[in-house]
N, C-alpha and C positions, 0 to 999 in steps of 0.2 A: 127383379131378380133375373140373373143370367141363366140359372139352371141349378141343377143339384150335383154335388161332388160326393162321391163315396170315398172315404179314406181307408185304405188297405195298408196294412203293415204287420210285421210279426208281433205276436202276443206271447205265445208259448215260449218260455225261456226268457222272456223280457217283460214279464208282468210288472216290474217295478220301473221300467224304463219306457214309458208311454208318452214322455213329454213332447216328442216329435209331433204327436197328434195335435197338440195345442198350437204349434207353430204353423203346421199345415192349415189347420182351421182358420187361424187369424188371416192368413194370406188369402184364402178362398173367400172368406167373408168380405175382406176388403175389395175383392174382385167382383162382388155382387152375388156370390153363389150361396145356396143353402146347403148345409152339410148333412150327410148321413154317415155316421160314425158307429160301427158296431161296438166299439169299446165302451161307449156310453151305457149300452144295455148289458154288456157281457162282463164288465169289470168286476161285478159282484161274484161271478163264479170262478174267477181266476185268483185263487189264493196261492196256489203253488208251494205252499210250505209243507204240506203233508205228502209223504211218499205215496205214489200211486193216485194222486188226487185227479189226474186227467181222466182215469177210467170211470169216475163218478159224474162226469159232466154229460148232460144230454146233448151230445154233439149234433145229432140229426136235426134237432129243433133249431139251434142257433145257426146252423149252416143254412137251413131252409130260409131263415129270416134274413141272413146275409145276402143270399142270392136274390131274394125278393127286392132287397134295397138296391142291389146292383141293377136289376131290371128297371127300377124307378129312377136311376141317376142318368145324368148326361155325360159325366166325366168321372172316371176312376183315377185316383191318384194313388199309385202303389209306392210305398217306401220300402226299399229293400237294402238295409245296411248289411244283412247276411241272408243266406238262402232260408226261405220259409215256404213250406209246402202250402199253407193256407193263402199266403199272399200271391204265390204263383197260380194257384187255382182260381182265385178271384180275378186276376189279371186275364187269364185265359177265358173265363166265363164272360167277362165284360166285353172282351173283343169279339167273342162269338155272338154277343147280343148287339153288336154294332155300336158299342159305346166308344167314345174318345178315351184314350188311355195315355197317362203320363207316369213314367217310372223315375223315381228318384233312386238311382242304383249306385251303391257304393262298392259293389263287387267288382274287382279288377277285370275279370274275364267272364262276363255274364253268359249264361246259357243262351243258345240260339232261341230257345222257347220264350225267354224274357225279351230278347231283342225283336222277335217277330211279332209279338203281341203288344208291343209298346209303340204308340204313335210318335211319342216324344221321349227321349231318354236324357236325363240331366244327372249331374253328380251331387248338386247341393240343393237344399230345400229353398234357399234364397233365390234360385233361379226360377221358381215355380210361378211367381207373379208374371213374369215375361212370357212364360209358356201358356199360361191361361189365357192371355191376350191374344195369342196366335191360333187358338183353336176355334174361335167363333168368327 
Protein backbone atom coordinates (compact mmCIF):
# COMPACT_ATOMS: atom_id res chain seq x y z
CA UNK A 1 0.00 0.00 0.00
CA UNK A 2 1.12 3.50 -0.84
CA UNK A 3 -0.94 5.11 1.94
CA UNK A 4 -4.46 6.26 2.68
CA UNK A 5 -6.62 8.69 0.72
CA UNK A 6 -9.55 10.54 2.27
CA UNK A 7 -12.22 11.31 -0.32
CA UNK A 8 -13.80 14.70 0.31
CA UNK A 9 -16.66 16.16 -1.67
CA UNK A 10 -20.09 17.74 -1.39
CA UNK A 11 -22.87 15.62 0.02
CA UNK A 12 -25.59 18.02 1.18
CA UNK A 13 -27.72 18.86 -1.84
CA UNK A 14 -26.01 16.11 -3.86
CA UNK A 15 -27.19 13.08 -1.90
CA UNK A 16 -28.16 11.23 -5.08
CA UNK A 17 -25.09 12.36 -7.04
CA UNK A 18 -22.24 10.59 -5.26
CA UNK A 19 -21.00 8.51 -8.21
CA UNK A 20 -17.84 10.64 -8.39
CA UNK A 21 -16.67 8.83 -5.26
CA UNK A 22 -16.60 5.48 -7.10
CA UNK A 23 -14.46 6.96 -9.87
CA UNK A 24 -12.03 8.57 -7.39
CA UNK A 25 -11.93 5.35 -5.35
CA UNK A 26 -11.12 3.23 -8.40
CA UNK A 27 -8.23 5.49 -9.45
CA UNK A 28 -6.80 5.62 -5.92
CA UNK A 29 -7.00 1.84 -5.47
CA UNK A 30 -5.29 1.34 -8.85
CA UNK A 31 -2.49 3.58 -7.55
CA UNK A 32 -2.14 1.42 -4.42
CA UNK A 33 -4.02 3.55 -1.89
CA UNK A 34 -6.39 2.46 0.84
CA UNK A 35 -9.59 4.54 0.90
CA UNK A 36 -11.19 6.49 3.73
CA UNK A 37 -14.58 7.65 2.47
CA UNK A 38 -17.03 9.21 4.94
CA UNK A 39 -19.90 8.60 2.52
CA UNK A 40 -19.65 4.87 3.20
CA UNK A 41 -20.72 5.33 6.82
CA UNK A 42 -22.81 8.49 6.44
CA UNK A 43 -24.99 7.68 3.42
CA UNK A 44 -27.64 6.14 5.66
CA UNK A 45 -28.29 9.48 7.38
CA UNK A 46 -28.53 11.50 4.16
CA UNK A 47 -32.09 10.96 3.08
CA UNK A 48 -32.73 14.54 2.04
CA UNK A 49 -36.40 13.97 1.22
CA UNK A 50 -38.03 15.35 4.37
CA UNK A 51 -38.10 19.11 4.93
CA UNK A 52 -35.68 20.07 7.72
CA UNK A 53 -34.03 16.63 7.79
CA UNK A 54 -30.57 18.13 8.25
CA UNK A 55 -31.46 19.44 11.73
CA UNK A 56 -32.04 15.85 12.89
CA UNK A 57 -28.54 14.65 11.98
CA UNK A 58 -25.99 14.23 14.82
CA UNK A 59 -23.51 16.52 13.05
CA UNK A 60 -20.89 16.77 15.80
CA UNK A 61 -20.46 12.97 15.85
CA UNK A 62 -19.88 12.45 12.16
CA UNK A 63 -17.72 15.56 11.83
CA UNK A 64 -15.50 14.21 14.62
CA UNK A 65 -15.16 10.89 12.76
CA UNK A 66 -14.38 12.69 9.49
CA UNK A 67 -11.63 14.73 11.17
CA UNK A 68 -10.19 11.57 12.76
CA UNK A 69 -10.11 9.94 9.31
CA UNK A 70 -8.32 12.98 7.88
CA UNK A 71 -5.72 12.66 10.64
CA UNK A 72 -5.18 9.02 9.60
CA UNK A 73 -4.84 9.75 5.88
CA UNK A 74 -1.77 10.63 3.84
CA UNK A 75 -3.61 12.42 1.04
CA UNK A 76 -6.93 14.23 0.87
CA UNK A 77 -8.64 14.35 -2.53
CA UNK A 78 -11.24 17.13 -2.56
CA UNK A 79 -13.82 17.04 -5.34
CA UNK A 80 -15.32 20.52 -5.72
CA UNK A 81 -17.82 20.76 -8.57
CA UNK A 82 -19.58 23.50 -6.58
CA UNK A 83 -18.84 25.36 -3.40
CA UNK A 84 -19.26 23.11 -0.36
CA UNK A 85 -18.67 24.28 3.20
CA UNK A 86 -17.84 20.78 4.43
CA UNK A 87 -15.40 20.03 1.63
CA UNK A 88 -13.62 23.37 2.15
CA UNK A 89 -13.38 22.74 5.90
CA UNK A 90 -11.94 19.26 5.30
CA UNK A 91 -9.43 20.68 2.81
CA UNK A 92 -8.36 23.34 5.32
CA UNK A 93 -8.09 20.80 8.15
CA UNK A 94 -6.02 18.38 6.08
CA UNK A 95 -3.57 21.10 5.10
CA UNK A 96 -3.27 22.24 8.73
CA UNK A 97 -2.42 18.65 9.66
CA UNK A 98 0.34 18.53 7.03
CA UNK A 99 -1.47 16.21 4.62
CA UNK A 100 -0.96 16.30 0.86
CA UNK A 101 -4.03 17.75 -0.84
CA UNK A 102 -5.33 17.35 -4.36
CA UNK A 103 -8.32 19.41 -5.43
CA UNK A 104 -10.45 18.48 -8.41
CA UNK A 105 -11.98 21.92 -8.84
CA UNK A 106 -14.62 22.67 -11.43
CA UNK A 107 -15.28 26.19 -10.12
CA UNK A 108 -14.17 28.77 -12.69
CA UNK A 109 -12.77 31.28 -10.19
CA UNK A 110 -12.00 29.36 -6.97
CA UNK A 111 -11.53 31.13 -3.68
CA UNK A 112 -7.96 31.89 -2.57
CA UNK A 113 -8.75 29.62 0.39
CA UNK A 114 -9.14 26.67 -1.99
CA UNK A 115 -6.04 27.63 -3.97
CA UNK A 116 -3.87 28.12 -0.87
CA UNK A 117 -4.84 24.82 0.76
CA UNK A 118 -4.42 22.67 -2.36
CA UNK A 119 -1.02 21.23 -3.23
CA UNK A 120 -2.30 20.29 -6.68
CA UNK A 121 -5.38 21.57 -8.51
CA UNK A 122 -6.84 19.76 -11.48
CA UNK A 123 -10.05 20.20 -13.46
CA UNK A 124 -10.92 16.57 -14.29
CA UNK A 125 -11.05 13.38 -12.20
CA UNK A 126 -9.19 11.60 -15.01
CA UNK A 127 -6.08 13.67 -14.17
CA UNK A 128 -5.98 12.22 -10.65
CA UNK A 129 -3.85 9.16 -11.52
CA UNK A 130 -1.01 11.37 -12.76
CA UNK A 131 -1.23 13.60 -9.68
CA UNK A 132 -1.08 10.70 -7.24
CA UNK A 133 2.13 9.61 -8.93
CA UNK A 134 3.65 13.06 -8.36
CA UNK A 135 3.06 13.36 -4.63
CA UNK A 136 5.31 10.53 -3.46
